[in-house]
DRENBA-817959 format. One record per residue (C-alpha): x, y, z; residue number from 1; residue in one letter. Coordinates in steps of 0.1 Angstrom, whole numbers, m for minus. Layout:
% DRENBA-817959
<node><u>X</u><v>Y</v><w>Z</w><voro>NUM</voro><zaza>a</zaza></node>
...
% end
This chain:
% DRENBA-817959
<node><u>9</u><v>m1</v><w>234</w><voro>1</voro><zaza>x</zaza></node>
<node><u>25</u><v>m34</v><w>226</w><voro>2</voro><zaza>x</zaza></node>
<node><u>m9</u><v>m50</v><w>219</w><voro>3</voro><zaza>x</zaza></node>
<node><u>m20</u><v>m22</v><w>195</w><voro>4</voro><zaza>x</zaza></node>
<node><u>m35</u><v>m36</v><w>163</w><voro>5</voro><zaza>x</zaza></node>
<node><u>m15</u><v>m30</v><w>132</w><voro>6</voro><zaza>x</zaza></node>
<node><u>m33</u><v>m19</v><w>100</w><voro>7</voro><zaza>x</zaza></node>
<node><u>m21</u><v>m16</v><w>64</w><voro>8</voro><zaza>x</zaza></node>
<node><u>m44</u><v>7</v><w>45</w><voro>9</voro><zaza>x</zaza></node>
<node><u>m41</u><v>7</v><w>7</w><voro>10</voro><zaza>x</zaza></node>
<node><u>m57</u><v>34</v><w>m15</w><voro>11</voro><zaza>x</zaza></node>
<node><u>m45</u><v>52</v><w>m47</w><voro>12</voro><zaza>x</zaza></node>
<node><u>m59</u><v>85</v><w>m36</w><voro>13</voro><zaza>x</zaza></node>
<node><u>m36</u><v>106</v><w>m14</w><voro>14</voro><zaza>x</zaza></node>
<node><u>m65</u><v>124</v><w>4</w><voro>15</voro><zaza>x</zaza></node>
<node><u>m80</u><v>90</v><w>15</w><voro>16</voro><zaza>x</zaza></node>
<node><u>m46</u><v>79</v><w>28</w><voro>17</voro><zaza>x</zaza></node>
<node><u>m42</u><v>111</v><w>48</w><voro>18</voro><zaza>x</zaza></node>
<node><u>m78</u><v>110</v><w>61</w><voro>19</voro><zaza>x</zaza></node>
<node><u>m76</u><v>73</v><w>72</w><voro>20</voro><zaza>x</zaza></node>
<node><u>m42</u><v>78</v><w>89</w><voro>21</voro><zaza>x</zaza></node>
<node><u>m53</u><v>109</v><w>108</w><voro>22</voro><zaza>x</zaza></node>
<node><u>m85</u><v>92</v><w>119</w><voro>23</voro><zaza>x</zaza></node>
<node><u>m70</u><v>59</v><w>131</w><voro>24</voro><zaza>x</zaza></node>
<node><u>m34</u><v>66</v><w>139</w><voro>25</voro><zaza>x</zaza></node>
<node><u>m41</u><v>74</v><w>176</w><voro>26</voro><zaza>x</zaza></node>
<node><u>m58</u><v>40</v><w>181</w><voro>27</voro><zaza>x</zaza></node>
<node><u>m38</u><v>17</v><w>159</w><voro>28</voro><zaza>x</zaza></node>
<node><u>m5</u><v>13</v><w>142</w><voro>29</voro><zaza>x</zaza></node>
<node><u>m13</u><v>25</v><w>107</w><voro>30</voro><zaza>x</zaza></node>
<node><u>9</u><v>20</v><w>76</w><voro>31</voro><zaza>x</zaza></node>
<node><u>m3</u><v>33</v><w>43</w><voro>32</voro><zaza>x</zaza></node>
<node><u>4</u><v>22</v><w>7</w><voro>33</voro><zaza>x</zaza></node>
<node><u>m6</u><v>39</v><w>m26</w><voro>34</voro><zaza>x</zaza></node>
<node><u>m10</u><v>8</v><w>m47</w><voro>35</voro><zaza>x</zaza></node>
<node><u>m13</u><v>m30</v><w>m45</w><voro>36</voro><zaza>x</zaza></node>
<node><u>23</u><v>m34</v><w>m56</w><voro>37</voro><zaza>x</zaza></node>
<node><u>36</u><v>m10</v><w>m29</w><voro>38</voro><zaza>x</zaza></node>
<node><u>15</u><v>m29</v><w>m3</w><voro>39</voro><zaza>x</zaza></node>
<node><u>29</u><v>m63</v><w>m13</w><voro>40</voro><zaza>x</zaza></node>
<node><u>64</u><v>m48</v><w>m10</w><voro>41</voro><zaza>x</zaza></node>
<node><u>55</u><v>m34</v><w>24</w><voro>42</voro><zaza>x</zaza></node>
<node><u>42</u><v>m67</v><w>36</w><voro>43</voro><zaza>x</zaza></node>
<node><u>76</u><v>m82</v><w>29</w><voro>44</voro><zaza>x</zaza></node>
<node><u>94</u><v>m56</v><w>50</w><voro>45</voro><zaza>x</zaza></node>
<node><u>70</u><v>m48</v><w>79</w><voro>46</voro><zaza>x</zaza></node>
<node><u>58</u><v>m67</v><w>109</w><voro>47</voro><zaza>x</zaza></node>
<node><u>28</u><v>m86</v><w>96</w><voro>48</voro><zaza>x</zaza></node>
<node><u>m3</u><v>m64</v><w>102</w><voro>49</voro><zaza>x</zaza></node>
<node><u>m34</u><v>m78</v><w>119</w><voro>50</voro><zaza>x</zaza></node>
<node><u>m57</u><v>m61</v><w>93</w><voro>51</voro><zaza>x</zaza></node>
<node><u>m54</u><v>m50</v><w>57</w><voro>52</voro><zaza>x</zaza></node>
<node><u>m80</u><v>m26</v><w>43</w><voro>53</voro><zaza>x</zaza></node>
<node><u>m78</u><v>m20</v><w>6</w><voro>54</voro><zaza>x</zaza></node>
<node><u>m96</u><v>3</v><w>m18</w><voro>55</voro><zaza>x</zaza></node>
<node><u>m112</u><v>m17</v><w>m46</w><voro>56</voro><zaza>x</zaza></node>
<node><u>m107</u><v>4</v><w>m77</w><voro>57</voro><zaza>x</zaza></node>
<node><u>m70</u><v>12</v><w>m82</w><voro>58</voro><zaza>x</zaza></node>
<node><u>m49</u><v>14</v><w>m113</w><voro>59</voro><zaza>x</zaza></node>
<node><u>m27</u><v>m15</v><w>m122</w><voro>60</voro><zaza>x</zaza></node>
<node><u>m40</u><v>m39</v><w>m96</w><voro>61</voro><zaza>x</zaza></node>
<node><u>m74</u><v>m37</v><w>m80</w><voro>62</voro><zaza>x</zaza></node>
<node><u>m80</u><v>m44</v><w>m44</w><voro>63</voro><zaza>x</zaza></node>
<node><u>m92</u><v>m80</v><w>m48</w><voro>64</voro><zaza>x</zaza></node>
<node><u>m62</u><v>m88</v><w>m70</w><voro>65</voro><zaza>x</zaza></node>
<node><u>m39</u><v>m73</v><w>m44</w><voro>66</voro><zaza>x</zaza></node>
<node><u>m57</u><v>m93</v><w>m16</w><voro>67</voro><zaza>x</zaza></node>
<node><u>m56</u><v>m125</v><w>m36</w><voro>68</voro><zaza>x</zaza></node>
<node><u>m18</u><v>m122</v><w>m40</w><voro>69</voro><zaza>x</zaza></node>
<node><u>m13</u><v>m112</v><w>m3</w><voro>70</voro><zaza>x</zaza></node>
<node><u>m36</u><v>m138</v><w>10</w><voro>71</voro><zaza>x</zaza></node>
<node><u>m15</u><v>m166</v><w>m5</w><voro>72</voro><zaza>x</zaza></node>
<node><u>15</u><v>m156</v><w>16</w><voro>73</voro><zaza>x</zaza></node>
<node><u>m3</u><v>m141</v><w>46</w><voro>74</voro><zaza>x</zaza></node>
<node><u>m34</u><v>m162</v><w>53</w><voro>75</voro><zaza>x</zaza></node>
<node><u>m34</u><v>m151</v><w>90</w><voro>76</voro><zaza>x</zaza></node>
<node><u>m43</u><v>m115</v><w>81</w><voro>77</voro><zaza>x</zaza></node>
<node><u>m79</u><v>m103</v><w>81</w><voro>78</voro><zaza>x</zaza></node>
<node><u>m86</u><v>m85</v><w>47</w><voro>79</voro><zaza>x</zaza></node>
<node><u>m113</u><v>m60</v><w>40</w><voro>80</voro><zaza>x</zaza></node>
<node><u>m124</u><v>m41</v><w>9</w><voro>81</voro><zaza>x</zaza></node>
<node><u>m134</u><v>m4</v><w>9</w><voro>82</voro><zaza>x</zaza></node>
<node><u>m153</u><v>8</v><w>m21</w><voro>83</voro><zaza>x</zaza></node>
<node><u>m172</u><v>38</v><w>m33</w><voro>84</voro><zaza>x</zaza></node>
<node><u>m195</u><v>16</v><w>m52</w><voro>85</voro><zaza>x</zaza></node>
<node><u>m222</u><v>m10</v><w>m45</w><voro>86</voro><zaza>x</zaza></node>
<node><u>m211</u><v>m46</v><w>m39</w><voro>87</voro><zaza>x</zaza></node>
<node><u>m202</u><v>m64</v><w>m71</w><voro>88</voro><zaza>x</zaza></node>
<node><u>m203</u><v>m101</v><w>m80</w><voro>89</voro><zaza>x</zaza></node>
<node><u>m165</u><v>m102</v><w>m76</w><voro>90</voro><zaza>x</zaza></node>
<node><u>m167</u><v>m88</v><w>m41</w><voro>91</voro><zaza>x</zaza></node>
<node><u>m196</u><v>m110</v><w>m32</w><voro>92</voro><zaza>x</zaza></node>
<node><u>m176</u><v>m141</v><w>m44</w><voro>93</voro><zaza>x</zaza></node>
<node><u>m146</u><v>m130</v><w>m23</w><voro>94</voro><zaza>x</zaza></node>
<node><u>m168</u><v>m127</v><w>7</w><voro>95</voro><zaza>x</zaza></node>
<node><u>m184</u><v>m161</v><w>1</w><voro>96</voro><zaza>x</zaza></node>
<node><u>m150</u><v>m178</v><w>m3</w><voro>97</voro><zaza>x</zaza></node>
<node><u>m136</u><v>m161</v><w>29</w><voro>98</voro><zaza>x</zaza></node>
<node><u>m109</u><v>m141</v><w>10</w><voro>99</voro><zaza>x</zaza></node>
<node><u>m122</u><v>m109</v><w>26</w><voro>100</voro><zaza>x</zaza></node>
<node><u>m141</u><v>m107</v><w>59</w><voro>101</voro><zaza>x</zaza></node>
<node><u>m163</u><v>m77</v><w>50</w><voro>102</voro><zaza>x</zaza></node>
<node><u>m166</u><v>m48</v><w>26</w><voro>103</voro><zaza>x</zaza></node>
<node><u>m173</u><v>m12</v><w>35</w><voro>104</voro><zaza>x</zaza></node>
<node><u>m186</u><v>16</v><w>14</w><voro>105</voro><zaza>x</zaza></node>
<node><u>m170</u><v>50</v><w>11</w><voro>106</voro><zaza>x</zaza></node>
<node><u>m174</u><v>73</v><w>28</w><voro>107</voro><zaza>x</zaza></node>
<node><u>m167</u><v>48</v><w>56</w><voro>108</voro><zaza>x</zaza></node>
<node><u>m182</u><v>51</v><w>91</w><voro>109</voro><zaza>x</zaza></node>
<node><u>m154</u><v>52</v><w>117</w><voro>110</voro><zaza>x</zaza></node>
<node><u>m174</u><v>32</v><w>143</w><voro>111</voro><zaza>x</zaza></node>
<node><u>m182</u><v>5</v><w>118</w><voro>112</voro><zaza>x</zaza></node>
<node><u>m147</u><v>1</v><w>106</w><voro>113</voro><zaza>x</zaza></node>
<node><u>m133</u><v>3</v><w>142</w><voro>114</voro><zaza>x</zaza></node>
<node><u>m157</u><v>m25</v><w>153</w><voro>115</voro><zaza>x</zaza></node>
<node><u>m144</u><v>m48</v><w>125</w><voro>116</voro><zaza>x</zaza></node>
<node><u>m108</u><v>m40</v><w>134</w><voro>117</voro><zaza>x</zaza></node>
<node><u>m114</u><v>m47</v><w>170</w><voro>118</voro><zaza>x</zaza></node>
<node><u>m131</u><v>m80</v><w>162</w><voro>119</voro><zaza>x</zaza></node>
<node><u>m101</u><v>m92</v><w>141</w><voro>120</voro><zaza>x</zaza></node>
% end
């Protein structure tokens, strides 16, 4: 499993972290973080993931703020936003600028998310 894709999933809701990890851990190397700050710290200490998927609405630092900070140091990572809301102008702008590759709505569809991860 040396070629297994590595994913960092960021979400402030514990249930979402547990759900994501239980669904994807048998296919990918999954690391989870409860905030953008924790995720930035993890990026410093872990093997660089292939994919980062972040919730949009989190306290302190939203998903796009986290991704903008991470993208500066790790431009080789594919970043995705996961949100329970419709696409916003801010998310659309990040897509247009190539900051994120795609956005997904909660509840996410495992096949759709897996296809994006595999394409990364």
